[in-house]
Structures are given as structure tokens and as C-alpha cells.
PAVEX-43089 format. One record per residue: residue number from 1; x, y, z of N, C-alpha, C, O in turn. Coordinates in steps of 0.001 Angstrom, whole numbers, plus 500000, padded with zeros to 6 digits. Example, Ala and Ser with C-alpha at 12.3 -4.5 7.8 and 13.67 -1.06 7.14 Angstrom:
residues 2
   k    n_X    n_Y    n_Z   ca_X   ca_Y   ca_Z    c_X    c_Y    c_Z    o_X    o_Y    o_Z
   1 513190 494310 507800 512300 495500 507800 513200 496700 507800 514236 496681 508465
   2 512850 497750 507080 513670 498940 507140 512900 500030 507870 513409 501138 508039
This chain:
residues 244
   k    n_X    n_Y    n_Z   ca_X   ca_Y   ca_Z    c_X    c_Y    c_Z    o_X    o_Y    o_Z
   1 500854 498804 500000 500000 500000 500000 500890 501246 500000 501781 501370 500841
   2 500658 502153 499078 501481 503347 498942 501319 504258 500157 500215 504436 500674
   3 502439 504833 500603 502389 505760 501724 501842 507101 501251 502340 507677 500284
   4 500829 507587 501928 500225 508872 501574 500391 509844 502738 500599 509432 503879
   5 500299 511124 502440 500425 512132 503497 499187 512165 504376 499275 512392 505583
   6 498025 511935 503760 496759 511996 504489 496075 510640 504449 496106 509946 503432
   7 495462 510272 505555 494783 508974 505656 493265 509100 505581 492578 508152 505202
   8 492748 510260 505940 491303 510500 505844 491093 511907 505316 491608 512871 505883
   9 490334 512029 504223 490166 513332 503580 488689 513591 503309 487874 512672 503230
  10 488376 514876 503170 487040 515282 502710 487229 515992 501378 487924 517004 501291
  11 486608 515453 500355 486696 516002 499009 485433 516793 498701 484325 516270 498814
  12 485599 518042 498315 484452 518875 497925 484377 518944 496406 485316 519390 495746
  13 483254 518500 495862 483004 518579 494426 481860 519554 494181 480754 519357 494685
  14 482119 520592 493419 481040 521523 493092 480079 520860 492119 480438 519906 491429
  15 478870 521366 492071 477915 520838 491108 478415 521011 489686 478190 520155 488831
  16 479103 522136 489431 479611 522401 488093 480603 521335 487647 480765 521103 486449
  17 481272 520681 488605 482224 519622 488254 481531 518462 487548 482148 517766 486741
  18 480252 518252 487850 479518 517122 487280 479107 517358 485828 478854 516402 485095
  19 479039 518604 485411 478497 518903 484081 479547 518878 482986 479212 518982 481807
  20 480839 518741 483364 481888 518728 482355 481933 520040 481593 481999 521109 482200
  21 481897 519968 480272 481957 521180 479447 480581 521793 479208 480467 522897 478676
  22 479542 521068 479607 478188 521594 479418 477851 522598 480520 478522 522654 481550
  23 476816 523378 480293 476429 524385 481285 475604 523765 482405 475689 524194 483556
  24 474807 522758 482068 473946 522115 483067 474011 520600 482882 474524 520097 481883
  25 473480 519897 483869 473336 518452 483754 474533 517675 484260 475443 518235 484871
  26 474522 516365 483997 475575 515464 484456 476235 514827 483244 475566 514202 482421
  27 477540 514986 483136 478296 514433 482027 478884 513078 482451 479714 513037 483359
  28 478475 511975 481819 478945 510648 482231 480460 510484 482177 481038 509822 483040
  29 481114 511076 481175 482562 510942 481061 483276 511628 482224 484247 511100 482767
  30 482788 512806 482598 483377 513518 483739 483151 512737 485024 484047 512638 485863
  31 481959 512185 485178 481650 511394 486363 482573 510176 486455 483047 509833 487539
  32 482822 509531 485329 483722 508375 485301 485139 508784 485674 485819 508057 486397
  33 485598 509941 485190 486930 510441 485536 487063 510672 487028 488073 510312 487632
  34 486030 511279 487626 486063 511521 489069 486082 510201 489823 486860 510030 490762
  35 485226 509263 489413 485151 507964 490085 486477 507213 489991 486902 506579 490957
  36 487125 507280 488840 488411 506600 488675 489464 507157 489622 490263 506410 490187
  37 489456 508489 489791 490417 509110 490712 490129 508706 492155 491045 508408 492921
  38 488841 508699 492517 488483 508314 493886 488855 506852 494137 489380 506517 495198
  39 488587 505996 493176 488952 504583 493317 490454 504435 493520 490897 503654 494362
  40 491232 505182 492749 492690 505109 492848 493162 505398 494267 494008 504676 494795
  41 492627 506447 494891 493115 506811 496224 492569 505876 497303 493240 505648 498310
  42 491371 505334 497112 490872 504365 498100 491720 503098 498064 491929 502466 499099
  43 492207 502724 496892 493073 501553 496787 494440 501798 497422 495193 500857 497675
  44 494750 503060 497675 495981 503417 498380 495775 503429 499894 496693 503736 500655
  45 494553 503090 500319 494261 503016 501747 493724 504289 502356 493634 504395 503579
  46 493360 505272 501521 492851 506551 502019 491343 506452 502231 490626 505908 501391
  47 490868 506978 503355 489440 507032 503646 488889 508339 503079 489399 509418 503380
  48 487840 508234 502250 487364 509388 501484 485906 509697 501796 485030 508852 501611
  49 485656 510905 502267 484315 511461 502356 484176 512505 501262 485151 513177 500924
  50 482987 512652 500706 482763 513593 499599 481517 514425 499886 480468 513887 500241
  51 481640 515728 499731 480472 516614 499756 480244 517111 498337 481175 517583 497683
  52 479019 517006 497863 478703 517423 496486 477808 518656 496491 476944 518819 497353
  53 478037 519509 495514 477172 520657 495298 476054 520290 494337 475909 519126 493962
  54 475265 521278 493938 474133 521003 493046 473946 522024 491948 472899 522054 491300
  55 474960 522872 491726 474824 523978 490789 474642 523581 489337 474222 524400 488521
  56 474953 522337 489003 474738 521869 487634 473267 521571 487350 472866 521414 486197
  57 472468 521494 488421 471049 521176 488291 470174 522358 488720 469176 522682 488076
  58 470574 522986 489815 469745 524055 490390 470642 525132 490978 471578 524836 491721
  59 470356 526365 490647 471117 527496 491186 470170 528391 491967 469439 529208 491408
  60 470211 528206 493274 469261 528886 494144 469358 530389 494089 468347 531085 494190
  61 470591 530911 493927 470766 532364 493891 470027 532965 492697 469434 534039 492797
  62 470070 532253 491560 469369 532747 490372 467852 532693 490582 467130 533611 490194
  63 467381 531603 491203 465944 531479 491467 465467 532583 492405 464379 533134 492237
  64 466305 532896 493398 465941 533955 494342 465856 535310 493642 464968 536113 493927
  65 466788 535553 492726 466759 536820 491984 465499 536942 491133 465040 538047 490846
  66 464943 535800 490731 463710 535806 489949 462471 535906 490831 461345 535887 490333
  67 462683 536013 492150 461565 536227 493052 461186 535044 493925 460246 535143 494714
  68 461894 533923 493803 461571 532748 494602 461985 532962 496053 462994 533614 496323
  69 461229 532428 496962 461561 532495 498380 462916 531840 498619 463160 530743 498119
  70 463811 532495 499382 465175 532010 499578 465210 530628 500219 465983 529768 499796
  71 464389 530412 501226 464386 529120 501913 463951 528013 500961 464566 526947 500925
  72 462901 528257 500195 462438 527269 499216 463523 526980 498184 463753 525824 497828
  73 464180 528018 497709 465250 527855 496716 466395 527023 497276 466967 526187 496575
  74 466727 527254 498541 467825 526499 499161 467456 525031 499338 468298 524157 499133
  75 466222 524749 499712 465806 523346 499854 465816 522641 498493 466179 521468 498406
  76 465420 523350 497439 465497 522769 496096 466946 522436 495749 467225 521406 495136
  77 467859 523310 496143 469277 523059 495911 469771 521830 496656 470602 521084 496140
  78 469265 521615 497867 469641 520414 498619 469218 519154 497878 469960 518172 497848
  79 468019 519175 497273 467557 518023 496502 468446 517792 495284 468680 516649 494893
  80 468939 518869 494687 469849 518728 493544 471130 518009 493959 471669 517212 493191
  81 471620 518286 495167 472834 517595 495621 472583 516102 495818 473494 515293 495638
  82 471364 515733 496183 471035 514310 496333 471111 513614 494977 471625 512500 494878
  83 470604 514263 493937 470681 513690 492587 472141 513451 492198 472484 512380 491697
  84 472995 514445 492426 474418 514290 492100 475059 513176 492921 475867 512404 492406
  85 474696 513095 494194 475263 512059 495068 474896 510666 494570 475738 509768 494555
  86 473646 510485 494166 473206 509179 493675 473912 508820 492366 474286 507667 492153
  87 474089 509810 491494 474782 509566 490226 476235 509157 490480 476748 508238 489841
  88 476888 509841 491412 478280 509513 491726 478379 508155 492403 479284 507375 492107
  89 477452 507872 493311 477445 506561 493970 477329 505438 492941 478064 504452 493005
  90 476413 505590 492001 476208 504551 490992 477481 504338 490170 477864 503201 489892
  91 478130 505430 489784 479352 505321 488983 480464 504655 489776 481190 503817 489240
  92 480606 505014 491042 481632 504410 491887 481380 502917 492081 482303 502108 491990
  93 480141 502561 492347 479848 501158 492631 479972 500301 491379 480342 499131 491467
  94 479667 500869 490214 479902 500120 488979 481397 499915 488736 481799 499024 487988
  95 482214 500754 489381 483673 500629 489283 484242 499798 490439 485458 499690 490594
  96 483346 499212 491252 483782 498323 492317 484115 498988 493633 484754 498378 494490
  97 483690 500241 493809 483987 500971 495048 482737 500990 495936 481711 501548 495548
  98 482820 500389 497113 481691 500400 498054 481421 501834 498494 482329 502539 498935
  99 480168 502259 498370 479824 503664 498596 478505 503775 499350 477575 503001 499123
 100 478441 504747 500244 477200 505055 500948 476877 506533 500765 477766 507384 500791
 101 475593 506825 500581 475140 508219 500550 474433 508518 501853 473534 507785 502265
 102 474841 509605 502507 474160 510089 503708 473630 511488 503420 474355 512349 502922
 103 472369 511700 503736 471731 512979 503440 471370 513728 504717 470904 513139 505693
 104 471595 515035 504689 471234 515875 505834 469741 516157 505886 469229 516608 506911
 105 469033 515892 504781 467571 515986 504785 467007 514574 504682 467606 513709 504043
 106 465878 514345 505298 465319 513001 505415 464764 512521 504077 463766 513040 503576
 107 465445 511501 503501 465024 510962 502202 465435 509488 502175 466221 509052 501334
 108 464874 508739 503126 465365 507405 503447 465205 506378 502329 465871 505343 502353
 109 464341 506638 501353 464196 505674 500255 465469 505562 499422 465714 504526 498803
 110 466279 506614 499400 467458 506601 498531 468769 506849 499262 469836 506632 498687
 111 468721 507300 500520 469952 507635 501228 469776 507452 502732 468686 507622 503277
 112 470871 507103 503377 470859 507037 504834 470744 508456 505404 471175 509412 504760
 113 470174 508600 506591 470268 509894 507258 471713 510133 507688 472455 509182 507936
 114 472111 511393 507776 473466 511681 508223 473594 511382 509709 472932 512008 510537
 115 474448 510425 510037 474772 510084 511425 476288 510019 511511 476910 509178 510860
 116 476879 510882 512293 478330 511018 512313 479036 509702 512620 479960 509322 511901
 117 478627 509011 513657 479316 507783 514053 479196 506709 512972 480132 505942 512749
 118 478032 506658 512299 477876 505681 511221 478780 506046 510042 479380 505172 509417
 119 478870 507335 509747 479741 507779 508655 481191 507380 508922 481875 506876 508032
 120 481652 507606 510141 483029 507251 510489 483239 505748 510385 484293 505294 509938
 121 482237 504972 510798 482354 503511 510714 482440 503060 509256 483218 502162 508932
 122 481650 503672 508376 481751 503356 506954 483170 503630 506443 483748 502819 505720
 123 483716 504779 506828 485056 505152 506379 486090 504146 506881 486990 503751 506140
 124 485959 503737 508131 486894 502773 508702 486843 501432 507975 487831 500698 507932
 125 485685 501124 507407 485528 499868 506654 485937 500010 505192 485785 499071 504410
 126 486451 501168 504822 486934 501376 503463 485891 501828 502474 486140 501839 501269
 127 484720 502204 502968 483670 502688 502071 483804 504192 501856 484177 504936 502762
 128 483491 504617 500640 483399 506054 500366 482046 506533 500874 481031 505871 500658
 129 482025 507679 501548 480772 508244 502043 480526 509571 501327 481347 510487 501387
 130 479383 509657 500651 479002 510887 499964 477965 511606 500812 476912 511048 501120
 131 478259 512829 501184 477359 513624 502024 476524 514545 501138 477058 515423 500460
 132 475214 514335 501152 474290 515116 500322 473423 516000 501215 473394 515840 502435
 133 472717 516936 500581 471777 517779 501323 472417 518924 502065 471778 519543 502917
 134 473684 519226 501757 474362 520318 502452 474398 520087 503951 474690 518981 504408
 135 474103 521132 504718 474005 520986 506177 472579 520635 506592 472320 520341 507759
 136 471651 520666 505621 470240 520457 505944 469528 521734 506333 468348 521715 506683
 137 470256 522860 506271 469694 524149 506672 469782 525154 505530 470799 525210 504840
 138 468728 525951 505318 468829 527021 504325 469838 528069 504779 470219 528111 505949
 139 470258 528894 503867 471237 529958 504097 472652 529427 504330 473563 530206 504609
 140 472844 528121 504218 474173 527531 504389 474599 526888 503073 473836 526130 502474
 141 475801 527187 502628 476273 526666 501348 476872 525270 501524 477086 524801 502642
 142 477138 524620 500382 477823 523325 500460 479299 523503 500828 479943 522540 501245
 143 479844 524707 500684 481186 524976 501231 481161 524816 502747 482040 524180 503329
 144 480153 525398 503373 480022 525273 504826 479802 523816 505216 480352 523348 506212
 145 478996 523097 504431 478794 521669 504692 480114 520910 504604 480362 519999 505394
 146 480961 521282 503647 482250 520622 503482 483130 520816 504717 483707 519862 505237
 147 483224 522052 505172 484037 522332 506351 483483 521607 507571 484235 521021 508349
 148 482169 521650 507732 481526 521023 508883 481729 519509 508885 482122 518931 509898
 149 481459 518871 507747 481612 517410 507688 483076 517000 507861 483364 515993 508509
 150 483995 517766 507290 485419 517443 507445 485827 517457 508908 486563 516583 509366
 151 485341 518456 509637 485667 518558 511061 485001 517428 511838 485618 516827 512718
 152 483749 517139 511515 483006 516107 512242 483609 514717 512058 483672 513945 513015
 153 484051 514388 510850 484609 513049 510619 486104 513003 510908 486750 511974 510708
 154 486656 514131 511384 488073 514227 511746 488980 513981 510546 489992 513287 510645
 155 488599 514559 509417 489450 514508 508228 490707 515323 508490 490691 516295 509244
 156 491792 514909 507854 493067 515606 508043 493217 516796 507117 494036 517681 507365
 157 492426 516823 506047 492519 517916 505086 491205 518014 504316 490506 517020 504115
 158 490890 519231 503893 489733 519489 503033 490259 519770 501636 491000 520730 501424
 159 489875 518930 500685 490314 519085 499296 489222 519807 498518 488162 519241 498253
 160 489486 521060 498154 488514 521881 497419 488880 521875 495947 489893 522453 495553
 161 488061 521224 495130 488362 521158 493712 487753 522339 492972 486675 522827 493312
 162 488475 522780 491955 487999 523843 491063 488030 523326 489635 488716 522348 489336
 163 487294 523976 488762 487269 523589 487351 488136 524542 486539 487804 525717 486381
 164 489248 524027 486025 490166 524792 485178 490804 525980 485891 491236 526936 485247
 165 490862 525919 487208 491594 526926 487988 492504 526161 488937 492039 525353 489741
 166 493810 526423 488837 494781 525579 489541 495200 526110 490909 496327 525883 491350
 167 494293 526817 491578 494612 527311 492914 493879 528605 493207 492882 528935 492564
 168 494390 529331 494190 493788 530601 494605 494596 531741 494010 495825 531752 494079
 169 493895 532694 493428 494528 533860 492802 494057 535140 493481 493032 535168 494163
 170 494828 536183 493276 494475 537492 493843 493247 538091 493155 492572 538955 493713
 171 492970 537622 491941 491785 538048 491177 491425 536909 490249 492138 535907 490186
 172 490327 537052 489530 489906 536016 488597 490904 535948 487443 490983 536886 486650
 173 491676 534849 487329 492708 534793 486283 492158 534781 484863 492877 535107 483917
 174 490886 534408 484704 490297 534417 483370 489943 535830 482917 489713 536070 481732
 175 489902 536766 483872 489548 538152 483553 490711 539124 483769 490737 540200 483172
 176 491664 538755 484613 492767 539648 484961 494088 538915 484757 494439 538019 485526
 177 494814 539304 483716 496080 538633 483401 497165 538890 484438 498152 538157 484509
 178 496981 539928 485236 497988 540248 486265 497696 539527 487581 498414 539720 488562
 179 496654 538701 487610 496296 538002 488849 497455 537125 489309 498062 536408 488514
 180 497749 537192 490590 498865 536442 491181 498342 535169 491847 497369 535204 492600
 181 498996 534059 491562 498638 532808 492210 499380 532674 493538 500567 532987 493632
 182 498674 532210 494549 499282 531961 495853 499569 530470 495995 498701 529633 495747
 183 500792 530149 496394 501130 528745 496666 500708 528347 498075 500289 527215 498314
 184 500825 529294 499008 500454 529048 500403 499800 530295 500975 500167 531417 500626
 185 498831 530091 501851 498173 531173 502574 497797 530670 503951 497685 529463 504164
 186 497601 531585 504889 496964 531201 506138 495465 531439 505999 495023 532205 505142
 187 494689 530773 506853 493243 531005 506840 492933 532494 507034 492063 533059 506371
 188 493671 533108 507962 493409 534514 508283 493714 535414 507096 492981 536368 506837
 189 494798 535118 506366 495120 535906 505179 494012 535782 504132 493607 536771 503522
 190 493531 534558 503936 492464 534351 502950 491197 535104 503338 490512 535664 502481
 191 490887 535116 504640 489713 535854 505117 489900 537355 504954 489019 538043 504437
 192 491047 537864 505395 491292 539306 505360 491361 539849 503944 490949 540981 503689
 193 491885 539039 503014 492028 539473 501630 490757 539227 500818 490676 539592 499645
 194 489756 538595 501467 488474 538305 500816 488667 537537 499503 488032 537827 498489
 195 489556 536561 499558 489805 535743 498380 488696 534716 498221 488102 534279 499207
 196 488416 534331 496981 487310 533421 496712 487735 531966 496888 487753 531182 495939
 197 488076 531631 498130 488422 530250 498459 487122 529473 498675 486872 528445 498046
 198 486323 529993 499569 485015 529447 499934 484304 530553 500674 484875 531626 500865
 199 483075 530327 501096 482391 531414 501796 483007 531623 503185 483659 530733 503731
 200 482787 532801 503734 483462 533200 504968 483108 532299 506146 483956 532043 507001
 201 481871 531817 506204 481473 530920 507301 482295 529645 507268 482789 529191 508300
 202 482441 529069 506082 483217 527833 505929 484680 528066 506274 485291 527261 506977
 203 485237 529153 505786 486651 529455 506032 486903 529706 507516 487937 529309 508053
 204 485956 530364 508171 486089 530609 509613 486075 529299 510405 486813 529154 511379
 205 485237 528350 509989 485214 527037 510631 486566 526345 510504 487066 525756 511463
 206 487151 526422 509316 488465 525802 509103 489531 526489 509937 490420 525831 510478
 207 489447 527812 510043 490394 528571 510864 490296 528152 512322 491310 527866 512959
 208 489081 528114 512849 488886 527800 514266 489342 526382 514615 489763 526120 515743
 209 489259 525477 513654 489602 524079 513912 490924 523654 513281 491262 522471 513250
 210 491672 524648 512774 492989 524414 512178 492953 523297 511134 493824 522429 511094
 211 491928 523345 510297 491780 522353 509232 492426 522892 507955 491975 523902 507415
 212 493477 522228 507467 494102 522696 506226 493209 522449 505015 492413 521511 504988
 213 493359 523307 504024 492579 523234 502778 493562 523221 501618 494512 524002 501598
 214 493339 522345 500660 494102 522388 499415 493121 522685 498287 492163 521944 498068
 215 493374 523775 497581 492523 524194 496462 493273 523885 495173 494389 524368 494982
 216 492681 523086 494284 493394 522656 493080 492415 522380 491948 491201 522331 492145
 217 492979 522203 490758 492186 521958 489552 491839 520474 489475 492726 519630 489358
 218 490554 520162 489540 490104 518778 489467 490526 518108 488164 490803 516909 488143
 219 490575 518878 487078 490814 518308 485761 492293 518077 485463 492626 517511 484422
 220 493181 518503 486352 494606 518228 486152 494864 516731 486316 494182 516080 487108
 221 495831 516168 485587 496105 514732 485681 496434 514299 487107 497265 514912 487777
 222 495769 513232 487564 496018 512629 488887 495914 513669 490008 496640 513584 490999
 223 495023 514639 489858 495006 515765 490790 494701 515345 492227 495377 515785 493157
 224 493691 514500 492412 493320 514096 493773 494436 513269 494404 494793 513471 495565
 225 494976 512349 493636 496075 511515 494138 497276 512374 494525 497868 512170 495585
 226 497634 513320 493683 498794 514170 493965 498582 514999 495226 499509 515181 496015
 227 497373 515497 495416 497078 516271 496625 497225 515405 497870 497783 515844 498875
 228 496725 514175 497801 496768 513275 498951 498197 512804 499244 498541 512524 500393
 229 499016 512721 498208 500407 512328 498387 501248 513463 498972 502387 513247 499388
 230 500685 514668 499001 501424 515800 499549 502274 516519 498530 503125 517330 498895
 231 502058 516232 497240 502809 516932 496193 502347 518388 496124 501196 518690 496437
 232 503243 519289 495716 502852 520702 495611 501889 520912 494454 502304 521002 493299
 233 500626 520989 494763 499588 521184 493747 498619 522236 494266 498226 522202 495432
 234 498240 523158 493411 497265 524167 493809 497783 525104 494883 498942 525517 494869
 235 496898 525428 495816 497214 526346 496917 496877 525685 498238 495790 525131 498405
 236 497813 525743 499177 497582 525223 500525 497176 526374 501434 497875 527384 501520
 237 496044 526218 502112 495595 527185 503109 495663 526485 504459 494992 525474 504665
 238 496458 527006 505371 496639 526352 506665 496707 527388 507775 496643 528592 507526
 239 496836 526902 509003 496881 527823 510144 498204 528554 510233 498324 529548 510949
 240 499208 528059 509499 500527 528681 509557 501428 528079 510603 502617 528395 510662
 241 500860 527191 511451 501663 526551 512502 502063 525141 512131 502803 524478 512857
 242 501550 524675 510959 501911 523340 510484 502062 523404 508979 501729 524419 508366
 243 502554 522344 508378 502788 522362 506936 501597 521842 506162 501701 521619 504956
 244 500439 521637 506838 499251 521175 506180 499216 519687 506031 498256 519144 505484
């Protein structure tokens, strides 16, 4: 079994990651690529929890701008994450990876309820656990769910994947050619500089619990494996008192 830097990780996949090059929906080829990477690291002995977003199916902020009630829009978004979780579970299991979906909203016909001790037991048995439904509360993003679940399952690192962006920049690199990429930051620096790592609530949770974050491009070759091996990939956000 290959030696890895991290033994238990929380992987955050945005909803947009599921759609590949399309604007909406689920792209089977992209899903297979993600599943292959997850399988690779589980075979290395790494315990993997995954939080999925739902932006490829439902964008609550857009619905709210059109006049929809914010709470209703957020609950619809939680259901979108369940769809993505089930699609990813199916792809993983067809690839031979034992997987469980746990949902923060009650939907027992298709997913277990989120129970922390059960989730940890699944991880200890080598199963991938996909956390759906965000935190189960409106006004909370799946970034916040990622930070919360990572802390609850005692993950050693939060892996934040991006699409075609290889880390954290001082500005949007697709719009500003002078944008500077950061190789390392502290949580406090990321908060003070208002960088688009994740929402402030999620980042504050990571700061308070000294949870390191690695932000990297999901589409880069072997990206998840390289992050788990401790290779310099993307941007490391840490408390500054450890090397992440």
C-alpha cells in the first residue's frame, strides 16, 4: 500500500464539476473520471468522504433573483445535491467501490440519514461516504457543509476542487492577466484578503479548527492523488503553525 500524506480526507466537488463542458446536467465521462480518481486513492488506503454541490442542476441564487423564496430555493438546491450524490454513487459502485450516501435531509428511500458515528464507521471499513443535502439548513452553502463534515469526521485535510483553475489567485485569472497565484496562505490571510476560496462561514470554521485546505484543479492529471500524496499542487491554506 502506497504511503500517503493523508489517511482520511474530505473532498468537495462543486455541482459544476459534474456537468463537464456543458452548462447544466451530468456528464457521464466527467463522472467516470472523478470515480476513477476516487477509486485510485481508496486503493491506496485513504478514507474518502465527499460533499457534492448542486449547481449543475439548480442554482438557488438565480431562482431567488427571479423572486423565489430564499428558503424554498435552498431546499430545492439540497435536493439537487442528492441527485448528484446518487449519480456519483452509481458510477463508483459500477467501478467496484463500496459507497454510501448520507443525506442531511430526510430521504430514506434513497439515502441514509446523516449520522456522524455511522459515517466514520463506513470510512473505517473502506467505504466512500458521499454527504448530500448540504448541512440540511437554508442559508448555508455546500462549502460550509464541506468544512463542517470534514471537522466532524476528523478529516486531516479538506480538498477543494475547482474547474480549470489551479489554485487561489488574487483576482479572477480568466479576467485579469495580472492576477497572482498563491502557493500558500493562512486562513486569516484568505479571510482578510476576501479571496474566493470558499464562503466566509466555511473558512472561519476551518480557521477555528485548524483544518488545512488544498485548492486545486480537478481536471489536472492525477490531481486528487497528487494532493493526497502531499505533492505541491494548487494552493495550501493552513493555520501557519503546520505544513498542512
